[in-house]
N, C-alpha and C positions, 0 to 999 in steps of 0.2 A: 403526436402520434404514439410515442413510446408509452405515455400514461394511459392512453386509450387501450393499447395492446395489453398492458399489465392488468388493467381493470377487466378486460374481456377474458384474459387467461385465468384470473382469480375466480371469475364466475363460471368458468368451464365453457365459454363461448368461443374461445380463440383456438383454432386448429391449424391455421395456415402459418407458414414461416414468415411471410411478409404480407402486410395489408396493402390493398390497392389504393392508389392516390386518385382514382377516377372520381370526378365530381367534388374534389376537396379544394377548398380555397383557404388561403393563409393571409394574414395581415400582421404587420409589425406595429406594435403599440409601445410608446414610451410610458413607463410607469415610474412615477416619482417614489423614491425610497425614503422612508423616515430616517431621522438621525439615529434613533435607537437600533433600527435594523442595520444600518451601515456600521455602527460601532460594534454590534454583535458579530457581524460578518467579518470585520477586520480582526477582532479578537480571536475568532475561530481560525482564521488563516494563520495568525501568529502562533496559536497553539499547535496547529498541524505542522508548521515549519519547525518549531522547537522539538516536537515529538520526532520528526524525521531526522533531525540533526542528532538527537539523543540516541536514536536507534542506530544510526551510522557509527557513532562513537562507540557504542557498546559492541557492535559487530567487529570493528577494528581491534578493540581491546581483547575480545574473545579469540580472534585469529592470532593475535600476538601471543596470548597466553598459551594457546595450543601449540604454536611453533616453539615456544620456550620449553614446554613440557616434552614435546617430541624430541627436541635436541638434547635434553638432559637425560632422557631415558635410553638413548643409543649407547651401545657398549663400545668400548675402545677396541678396534679391530686387532690391535697387537696382542691383546690378552686372550682372544678367542673364547671369552666367557669363563676362563679358568681363574682360580684364585692364585695370585702371585705372592706367596709368603716365603 
């Protein structure tokens, strides 16, 4: 149904927020997947998982870096920002 709605929207025919299911029938079919497709799908999943892990690591590195920068930029409250010479 989602694909039908997307196609209708592209053609300018889709104006309702939800399509009616009146008179619609569904059936479940088992489709055999080829080995090439299965290998490609599994490789894609591994790539996405690695990418997500990499993004999470980069996020934590950046947060740590920001915390370090903000702690080193704070002034010592005992000096009140004045030079002590």
